[in-house]
C-alpha positions as CSV (number, residue, x, y, z in Angstrom):
1,X,0.0,0.0,0.0
2,X,2.9,2.4,0.8
3,X,4.3,1.9,-2.7
4,X,1.0,2.8,-4.3
5,X,0.6,5.9,-2.2
6,X,4.2,7.0,-2.9
7,X,3.8,6.4,-6.6
8,X,0.5,8.4,-6.7
9,X,2.1,11.1,-4.7
10,X,5.0,11.3,-7.2
11,X,2.5,11.4,-10.1
12,X,0.5,14.2,-8.3
13,X,3.8,16.1,-7.7
14,X,4.5,16.0,-11.5
15,X,1.0,17.2,-12.3
16,X,1.3,20.0,-9.7
17,X,4.7,21.0,-11.1
18,X,3.1,21.1,-14.6
19,X,0.5,23.5,-13.5
20,X,2.9,25.6,-11.5
21,X,5.3,25.9,-14.4
22,X,2.3,26.8,-16.6
23,X,1.2,29.6,-14.2
24,X,4.8,31.0,-14.3
25,X,4.9,30.7,-18.1
26,X,1.7,32.5,-18.8
27,X,2.8,35.4,-16.6
28,X,5.6,35.9,-19.1
29,X,3.4,36.0,-22.1
30,X,2.8,39.3,-23.8
31,X,-0.6,40.4,-25.2
32,X,-1.4,37.9,-27.9
33,X,-0.6,38.9,-31.5
34,X,0.1,37.1,-34.7
35,X,3.7,38.1,-34.9
36,X,7.0,36.3,-35.0
37,X,8.1,38.2,-31.9
38,X,5.2,36.8,-30.0
39,X,5.8,33.3,-31.3
40,X,9.5,33.6,-30.2
41,X,8.3,34.6,-26.6
42,X,6.2,31.4,-26.5
43,X,8.8,29.1,-28.0
44,X,11.6,30.3,-25.8
45,X,9.6,30.2,-22.6
46,X,11.4,27.6,-20.5
47,X,8.7,27.3,-17.8
48,X,6.3,26.3,-20.6
49,X,8.7,23.6,-21.7
50,X,9.1,22.4,-18.1
51,X,5.3,22.3,-17.8
52,X,5.1,20.0,-20.8
53,X,7.8,17.7,-19.6
54,X,6.2,17.5,-16.1
55,X,2.8,16.8,-17.6
56,X,4.3,14.0,-19.8
57,X,6.1,12.5,-16.8
58,X,2.9,12.6,-14.8
59,X,0.9,10.9,-17.6
60,X,3.5,8.2,-18.1
61,X,3.4,7.5,-14.3
62,X,-0.4,7.5,-14.4
63,X,-0.4,4.9,-17.1
64,X,1.8,2.7,-14.9
65,X,-0.5,3.3,-11.9
66,X,-3.6,2.4,-13.9
67,X,-2.0,-0.8,-15.1
68,X,-0.9,-1.9,-11.7
69,X,-3.5,-0.7,-9.2
70,X,-7.3,-0.5,-8.8
71,X,-8.8,2.6,-10.3
72,X,-11.2,3.0,-7.4
73,X,-8.3,3.5,-5.0
74,X,-5.8,5.2,-7.2
75,X,-8.0,7.9,-8.7
76,X,-9.2,9.4,-5.4
77,X,-5.6,9.5,-4.2
78,X,-4.8,12.0,-7.0
79,X,-6.5,14.6,-4.8
80,X,-3.0,14.8,-3.3
81,X,-2.5,17.3,-6.1
82,X,-4.7,19.8,-4.2
83,X,-2.4,19.5,-1.2
84,X,0.7,20.1,-3.3
85,X,-1.1,22.9,-5.2
86,X,-2.0,25.0,-2.2
87,X,1.4,24.6,-0.7
88,X,3.0,25.7,-4.0
89,X,0.6,28.7,-4.2
90,X,1.6,29.9,-0.8
91,X,5.3,29.1,-0.7
92,X,6.4,29.5,-4.3
93,X,3.9,31.9,-5.8
94,X,3.5,33.8,-2.5
95,X,-0.3,33.9,-2.7
96,X,-2.4,34.6,0.4
97,X,-4.1,31.3,1.3
98,X,-6.9,31.8,3.9
99,X,-7.5,29.4,6.8
100,X,-10.6,28.0,5.2
101,X,-8.5,26.6,2.3
102,X,-6.1,25.0,4.8
103,X,-9.1,23.4,6.5
104,X,-10.2,22.1,3.2
105,X,-6.7,20.6,2.6
106,X,-7.0,19.0,6.1
107,X,-10.2,17.4,5.0
108,X,-8.6,16.1,1.8
109,X,-5.8,14.6,3.8
110,X,-8.4,12.8,6.0
111,X,-10.1,11.6,2.8
112,X,-6.9,10.3,1.4
113,X,-6.3,8.4,4.6
114,X,-9.7,6.7,4.4
115,X,-9.4,5.8,0.8
116,X,-5.9,4.3,1.4
117,X,-7.1,2.3,4.4
């Protein structure tokens, strides 16, 4: 059971990293226009590349998880993404996260515990 939780947690971390890099990437985008300059800003946007790589890694790991474990257990455990996401929002993006969201994360952790039991 620990191996499954660790594998799903790693997959959730990859998916959270993909979204985090995407958030950072879109902040760097200029106002959209059909110009070569705009296209260059998109192509040379490294966080966008890292977002794609993280998403691919998460998807490959998810394929492994689906092949090896029961869907009814594995899929609910992907809610670990919410935990990683709110932590990244506060500590990396420096967003203000109110107590009610942390309470929600606590409830998700309790839910993950019951699903894994």
